[in-house]
C-alpha positions as CSV (number, residue, x, y, z in Angstrom):
1,M,77.0,-258.1,185.0
2,R,78.2,-259.8,181.8
3,K,76.2,-262.3,179.8
4,Q,75.6,-263.6,176.3
5,L,73.0,-261.2,175.0
6,T,70.1,-262.5,172.9
7,A,66.7,-261.0,172.0
8,V,65.2,-263.3,174.7
9,A,67.8,-262.4,177.3
10,I,67.2,-258.7,176.6
11,A,63.4,-259.0,176.9
12,A,63.9,-260.8,180.3
13,L,65.8,-257.8,181.9
14,K,63.7,-256.1,184.6
15,P,64.1,-252.6,186.0
16,K,65.5,-252.1,189.5
17,A,65.4,-249.2,192.0
18,A,68.7,-248.0,190.5
19,P,70.0,-248.1,186.9
20,Y,72.3,-251.0,186.1
21,Y,74.4,-252.2,183.2
22,V,74.5,-255.6,181.5
23,S,77.6,-256.2,179.3
24,D,77.6,-258.2,176.1
25,A,79.9,-261.2,176.4
26,K,80.4,-261.3,172.7
27,T,81.3,-257.7,171.8
28,D,83.9,-255.7,173.8
29,G,82.6,-252.5,175.3
30,L,78.9,-253.1,174.4
31,R,76.4,-253.0,177.2
32,I,72.8,-252.3,178.0
33,R,71.7,-249.7,180.5
34,V,68.4,-250.5,182.2
35,A,66.8,-247.5,183.9
36,P,64.4,-247.7,186.8
37,S,61.6,-246.7,184.4
38,G,62.3,-249.9,182.4
39,V,63.8,-248.0,179.4
40,M,66.8,-249.8,178.0
41,T,69.5,-248.0,176.0
42,W,72.7,-249.2,174.3
43,N,76.0,-248.0,175.7
44,V,79.6,-248.5,174.6
45,A,82.7,-248.1,176.8
46,F,86.1,-247.7,175.3
47,R,89.5,-246.3,176.1
48,I,91.7,-244.1,173.9
49,K,95.4,-244.1,174.8
50,G,96.3,-240.8,176.5
51,E,92.6,-239.8,176.9
52,G,91.4,-242.3,179.5
53,S,88.1,-244.2,179.5
54,K,85.0,-243.0,177.8
55,S,81.4,-244.1,177.7
56,V,78.7,-243.0,175.1
57,S,75.1,-243.9,174.5
58,L,74.1,-245.4,171.2
59,G,70.4,-244.8,171.6
60,R,67.3,-246.8,172.6
61,C,67.5,-250.6,172.7
62,D,64.8,-252.6,170.9
63,P,65.4,-256.3,170.1
64,E,63.0,-256.1,167.2
65,G,64.6,-252.8,165.8
66,R,61.3,-251.0,165.4
67,N,61.7,-248.2,168.0
68,G,65.4,-248.3,168.5
69,M,68.6,-250.2,167.6
70,N,68.5,-254.0,167.6
71,L,71.3,-256.3,168.9
72,A,73.1,-256.9,165.5
73,S,73.2,-253.2,164.7
74,A,74.5,-252.3,168.2
75,R,77.2,-254.9,168.0
76,E,78.4,-253.6,164.6
77,R,78.4,-250.0,165.8
78,A,80.2,-250.8,169.1
79,A,82.8,-252.9,167.3
80,S,83.6,-249.9,164.9
81,I,83.9,-247.5,167.8
82,V,86.2,-249.8,169.9
83,K,88.4,-250.6,166.9
84,A,88.8,-246.8,166.1
85,A,89.7,-246.2,169.8
86,R,92.4,-248.9,169.7
87,D,93.8,-246.9,166.8
88,G,93.8,-243.7,168.9
89,R,90.7,-242.2,167.2
90,H,87.4,-241.0,168.7
91,L,85.0,-242.2,166.0
92,L,82.0,-240.4,167.3
93,A,83.9,-237.1,167.7
94,E,85.1,-237.4,164.1
95,E,81.6,-238.1,162.8
96,Q,80.3,-235.1,164.8
97,A,83.0,-232.9,163.3
98,E,82.1,-234.1,159.8
99,R,78.4,-233.4,160.3
100,Q,79.3,-229.9,161.5
101,A,81.6,-229.3,158.5
102,R,78.8,-230.4,156.2
103,K,76.4,-228.1,158.0
104,D,78.9,-225.2,157.7
105,A,79.9,-225.9,154.1
106,F,78.3,-223.9,151.3
107,T,76.4,-225.8,148.6
108,I,76.9,-224.6,145.1
109,E,73.3,-223.3,145.1
110,E,74.2,-221.2,148.2
111,L,77.4,-219.9,146.7
112,I,75.6,-218.9,143.5
113,S,73.0,-217.0,145.6
114,L,75.7,-215.2,147.5
115,Y,77.6,-214.3,144.4
116,A,74.4,-213.1,142.7
117,K,73.7,-210.8,145.7
118,H,77.3,-209.5,145.5
119,T,77.1,-208.7,141.7
120,K,73.8,-206.8,142.3
121,S,75.0,-204.9,145.4
122,A,75.2,-201.1,145.2
123,H,78.2,-201.4,147.6
124,R,80.2,-203.5,145.2
125,K,83.3,-201.8,143.9
126,G,82.2,-200.3,140.6
127,G,78.6,-200.6,141.5
128,P,76.1,-203.4,140.6
129,L,76.8,-205.3,137.4
130,R,74.3,-204.7,134.6
131,T,74.7,-208.3,133.6
132,A,74.1,-209.7,137.1
133,D,70.9,-211.5,136.2
134,D,72.6,-213.0,133.1
135,I,75.6,-214.2,135.3
136,D,73.2,-215.8,137.7
137,R,71.3,-217.7,135.0
138,R,74.6,-218.8,133.2
139,L,75.9,-220.2,136.5
140,R,72.7,-222.1,137.2
141,R,72.7,-223.5,133.7
142,A,76.4,-224.5,133.8
143,L,76.2,-226.1,137.3
144,A,72.6,-227.4,137.1
145,T,73.6,-231.0,138.0
146,K,75.7,-229.9,141.0
147,L,73.5,-227.3,142.8
148,D,73.1,-229.5,145.9
149,S,76.7,-230.5,146.0
150,T,79.2,-229.0,148.5
151,A,81.0,-226.2,146.7
152,D,84.4,-227.3,148.1
153,N,83.9,-230.8,146.7
154,L,83.7,-229.6,143.1
155,R,86.9,-230.7,141.2
156,R,88.6,-229.7,138.0
157,A,87.5,-233.0,136.5
158,D,83.9,-232.1,137.3
159,I,84.3,-228.7,135.5
160,S,85.7,-230.5,132.4
161,R,82.9,-233.1,132.3
162,I,80.3,-230.4,132.7
163,L,81.7,-228.1,129.9
164,D,83.2,-230.5,127.4
165,D,79.8,-231.6,126.1
166,V,78.8,-228.0,125.7
167,A,82.1,-227.2,123.9
168,D,81.5,-229.8,121.3
169,T,78.7,-227.7,119.8
170,Y,79.0,-224.3,121.4
171,P,82.7,-223.6,122.3
172,R,82.0,-219.9,122.8
173,E,79.3,-220.6,125.4
174,A,81.5,-223.2,127.1
175,E,84.2,-220.7,127.5
176,K,81.8,-218.1,128.8
177,R,80.6,-220.6,131.4
178,R,84.2,-221.5,132.3
179,Q,85.1,-217.9,132.9
180,T,81.9,-217.1,134.8
181,V,82.2,-220.2,137.1
182,G,85.9,-219.3,137.6
183,A,85.1,-215.7,138.6
184,M,82.5,-216.9,141.1
185,F,84.9,-219.3,142.8
186,A,87.7,-216.8,142.8
187,W,85.4,-214.4,144.7
188,G,84.4,-217.3,147.0
189,V,88.0,-218.0,147.8
190,S,88.6,-214.3,148.6
191,K,85.6,-214.3,151.0
192,G,86.7,-217.6,152.6
193,Y,83.5,-219.4,151.5
194,V,85.5,-222.0,149.6
195,N,89.1,-223.2,149.9
196,A,90.1,-223.5,146.2
197,N,89.0,-222.5,142.7
198,P,88.3,-225.7,140.7
199,V,88.5,-223.7,137.4
200,A,92.1,-222.6,138.0
201,G,94.4,-224.4,135.6
202,T,91.6,-225.5,133.2
203,S,92.1,-225.0,129.5
204,S,90.3,-222.3,127.6
205,Y,87.7,-223.5,125.0
206,G,88.5,-220.4,122.9
207,L,85.8,-218.1,121.6
208,G,84.9,-220.0,118.5
209,D,84.9,-218.5,115.0
210,T,85.0,-214.7,114.9
211,R,81.5,-213.5,114.4
212,N,81.1,-211.5,111.2
213,R,77.5,-212.4,110.2
214,V,75.7,-209.5,108.4
215,L,72.4,-210.0,106.8
216,S,72.2,-209.2,103.1
217,A,69.4,-207.1,101.6
218,D,67.6,-210.2,100.5
219,E,67.9,-211.8,103.9
220,I,66.6,-208.6,105.6
221,R,63.5,-208.7,103.3
222,T,62.9,-212.4,103.9
223,F,63.4,-212.0,107.7
224,W,61.1,-208.9,107.9
225,Q,58.4,-210.7,105.9
226,W,58.7,-213.7,108.2
227,L,58.1,-211.4,111.2
228,D,55.1,-209.9,109.3
229,N,53.6,-213.4,108.9
230,G,53.9,-214.2,112.6
231,A,57.3,-215.7,112.7
232,D,56.0,-219.3,113.1
233,G,53.9,-218.4,116.1
234,M,56.4,-216.2,117.9
235,P,54.9,-214.0,120.7
236,P,54.0,-210.5,119.3
237,D,56.2,-208.8,122.0
238,A,59.2,-210.8,120.9
239,I,58.5,-209.9,117.2
240,A,58.3,-206.2,118.2
241,V,61.7,-206.4,120.0
242,L,63.4,-208.0,116.9
243,R,61.9,-205.3,114.7
244,L,63.1,-202.5,116.9
245,Q,66.6,-204.0,117.2
246,L,66.9,-204.1,113.4
247,L,65.7,-200.5,113.2
248,L,67.8,-199.1,116.0
249,G,70.9,-201.3,116.3
250,A,70.5,-201.4,120.1
251,R,71.4,-204.4,122.2
252,V,68.5,-206.8,122.3
253,G,68.4,-206.7,126.1
254,E,68.1,-202.9,126.1
255,V,65.2,-203.1,123.7
256,A,63.5,-206.0,125.4
257,G,63.7,-204.3,128.8
258,M,62.2,-201.0,127.5
259,E,60.1,-199.3,130.2
260,A,57.2,-196.8,129.7
261,S,59.0,-194.4,132.0
262,E,61.9,-194.3,129.5
263,L,59.8,-192.8,126.7
264,A,58.7,-189.1,126.4
265,H,57.4,-186.9,123.6
266,D,59.5,-184.0,122.5
267,G,57.2,-182.1,120.1
268,E,56.6,-184.5,117.2
269,R,59.5,-186.7,118.2
270,L,59.5,-189.6,120.6
271,I,62.6,-189.9,122.8
272,W,63.8,-193.1,124.3
273,R,66.1,-192.3,127.3
274,L,68.0,-195.5,128.2
275,P,69.0,-195.1,131.9
276,A,72.6,-195.7,132.9
277,S,71.5,-198.6,135.1
278,R,70.5,-200.5,131.9
279,S,73.4,-199.4,129.7
280,K,76.4,-201.5,129.3
281,N,78.8,-198.6,129.5
282,K,76.9,-197.2,132.6
283,R,76.0,-194.0,130.6
284,E,72.6,-192.7,129.8
285,R,71.8,-192.9,126.1
286,V,69.2,-190.7,124.3
287,T,67.7,-192.1,121.1
288,P,65.1,-190.1,119.0
289,L,62.6,-192.6,117.6
290,A,61.2,-191.9,114.1
291,G,59.1,-193.7,111.5
292,V,58.4,-197.4,112.0
293,A,60.5,-197.5,115.3
294,K,58.3,-194.7,116.7
295,E,55.1,-196.5,115.6
296,I,56.2,-199.8,117.3
297,A,57.2,-198.1,120.6
298,E,54.1,-195.8,120.7
299,T,51.8,-198.8,120.1
300,A,53.4,-200.7,122.9
301,W,53.3,-197.6,125.2
302,R,49.6,-197.1,124.6
303,A,48.9,-200.7,125.5
304,R,51.1,-200.5,128.6
305,P,51.4,-196.9,129.9
306,K,53.2,-198.2,133.0
307,G,56.0,-200.7,133.5
308,A,57.7,-202.9,130.9
309,L,56.5,-202.5,127.3
310,F,57.5,-206.0,126.2
311,R,56.6,-208.9,128.5
312,T,56.6,-212.6,128.8
313,L,53.4,-214.5,127.8
314,D,52.3,-214.6,131.5
315,R,52.9,-210.8,131.6
316,K,54.7,-211.2,134.9
317,R,58.1,-209.6,133.9
318,A,59.9,-207.8,131.1
319,L,61.4,-209.8,128.3
320,R,65.1,-210.5,128.4
321,A,67.8,-211.1,125.8
322,D,67.7,-214.9,126.5
323,D,63.9,-214.9,126.0
324,I,64.4,-213.5,122.5
325,G,67.2,-216.0,121.8
326,L,65.0,-218.9,122.9
327,A,62.1,-217.6,120.8
328,L,64.4,-217.7,117.7
329,N,66.0,-221.1,118.6
330,H,62.6,-222.8,118.9
331,R,61.7,-221.9,115.4
332,D,62.9,-222.6,111.9
333,R,64.4,-219.4,110.7
334,P,63.7,-218.4,107.1
335,I,67.4,-217.6,106.5
336,A,70.8,-219.0,107.5
337,H,71.4,-219.1,111.2
338,F,72.0,-215.7,112.9
339,T,71.9,-214.3,116.4
340,T,70.3,-211.1,117.7
341,H,73.8,-209.6,117.9
342,D,74.1,-210.2,114.2
343,L,71.2,-207.9,113.7
344,R,73.1,-205.2,115.6
345,R,76.1,-205.8,113.4
346,T,73.9,-205.5,110.3
347,V,72.8,-202.1,111.4
348,V,76.3,-200.9,112.1
349,S,77.6,-202.2,108.7
350,G,74.7,-200.8,106.9
351,M,75.2,-197.3,108.4
352,D,78.9,-197.5,107.6
353,E,78.0,-198.3,103.9
354,L,75.7,-195.3,103.9
355,G,78.7,-193.1,104.7
356,I,77.6,-192.2,108.3
357,A,80.5,-191.1,110.5
358,L,81.8,-193.9,112.8
359,E,81.5,-191.5,115.8
360,T,77.8,-191.0,115.0
361,I,77.3,-194.8,114.6
362,A,79.0,-195.3,118.0
363,A,76.6,-192.8,119.6
364,V,73.6,-194.5,118.0
365,I,74.4,-198.0,119.3
366,G,75.9,-197.0,122.6
367,H,79.6,-197.6,122.1
368,Q,82.4,-195.4,123.3
369,R,83.3,-192.6,121.0
370,G,86.8,-191.8,119.9
371,T,90.1,-193.6,119.8
372,R,92.1,-194.7,122.9
373,D,94.0,-191.4,122.7
374,T,90.9,-189.2,122.5
375,R,88.6,-190.9,124.9
376,T,89.8,-189.0,128.0
377,L,89.2,-185.8,126.2
378,I,85.7,-186.9,125.2
379,R,84.9,-188.3,128.6
380,H,85.8,-185.1,130.5
381,Y,85.4,-182.2,128.1
382,S,83.3,-183.0,125.0
383,R,79.6,-182.5,125.5
384,P,78.1,-182.3,122.0
385,N,74.4,-182.6,121.5
386,L,74.2,-185.7,119.3
387,D,70.4,-186.0,119.2
388,H,70.1,-184.6,115.7
389,R,73.0,-186.6,114.3
390,V,71.7,-189.8,115.8
391,E,68.2,-189.0,114.5
392,A,69.5,-188.3,111.0
393,A,71.5,-191.5,111.0
394,L,68.5,-193.6,112.2
395,I,66.2,-192.0,109.6
396,A,68.8,-192.7,106.8
397,W,69.2,-196.3,108.0
398,Q,65.4,-196.8,108.2
399,A,65.0,-195.5,104.7
400,H,67.7,-197.9,103.5
401,L,66.0,-200.8,105.5
402,Q,62.6,-200.0,103.9
403,G,64.2,-200.1,100.5
404,A,65.6,-203.6,101.2
405,I,62.3,-204.8,102.6
406,N,60.5,-203.5,99.5
407,G,63.0,-205.0,97.1
408,R,64.7,-201.7,96.1
């Protein structure tokens, strides 16, 4: 049956003992199927060359469009399907394939999560990365506006737009983000999760000016007094971390993540044993704490005999390097801009000026000892007990530091 369909004509259709079809005289292939129950559904019949005739349902028919598709929408949909069929295409099959592809595709959020799991895995070649959490956070900061996007749809131009604004002010950070995003996508390509690396072929932002900031004696005194006075409302745990870093020269993340289980008394001495899992070079480091450093660590240890010594304000987790950086960035520093790594550099430079051997300084701050030619010998054969040398160096540095703080 073929007739000019209208809302009135559709409403007049009555069910019969067997289902039947009523074709639309206006739109090729479009028809209504009327079931014995009275339920009406839209149907479109079409032919693709070489594949024969096909018939598919478009869903429930409702002239008012409340509980199904109205006449105008059905005609538009049927016309697009028939037109594609005349071009040799099965539009519905293509749409289904696209939906399945979107379902199977990884979003950037999912790719970051998978990569984070890989960097933390004990089965990863070389073991879990100490910086896995930092990598995860940097990826999420860099790609914050694209987390819900399909990873395969990220283009080189997107990378440039995302990072160029950062590079205008922080070229070093922009380059770190470029390298980190590139490493993740290269891994994703190797795993078959994505088809291409959008960072490949992008230009480096460089590493910015070489960092050589070392605090002078006057700056050390001003900075320490600022900490004594509360550092513009900085949380006490963050202040303690900054003090310890300037006393020990350790990486700020190592100090911030200090655990009660890492401390132990050895007679009058307090020993901090940094585990290999938290050390950048994957080697345990033993640091005897004396003087003010010992007082700060012991005070925190007494307050928190278990778990992390220095914690966020909600006390739910240990402080991290980026927490300390944010604490500084949200306040007016009393001296010219510096980073926590500049405090580490200040310790190294100060010890060098005191005449402490570079090999001992390397042991203090957790760097590799020796030159390229002697590192194999040191790694495999040399096992000196450096505790006393490290302790003497830290005591000498602390005395020098106290002199600067007291204006001597």
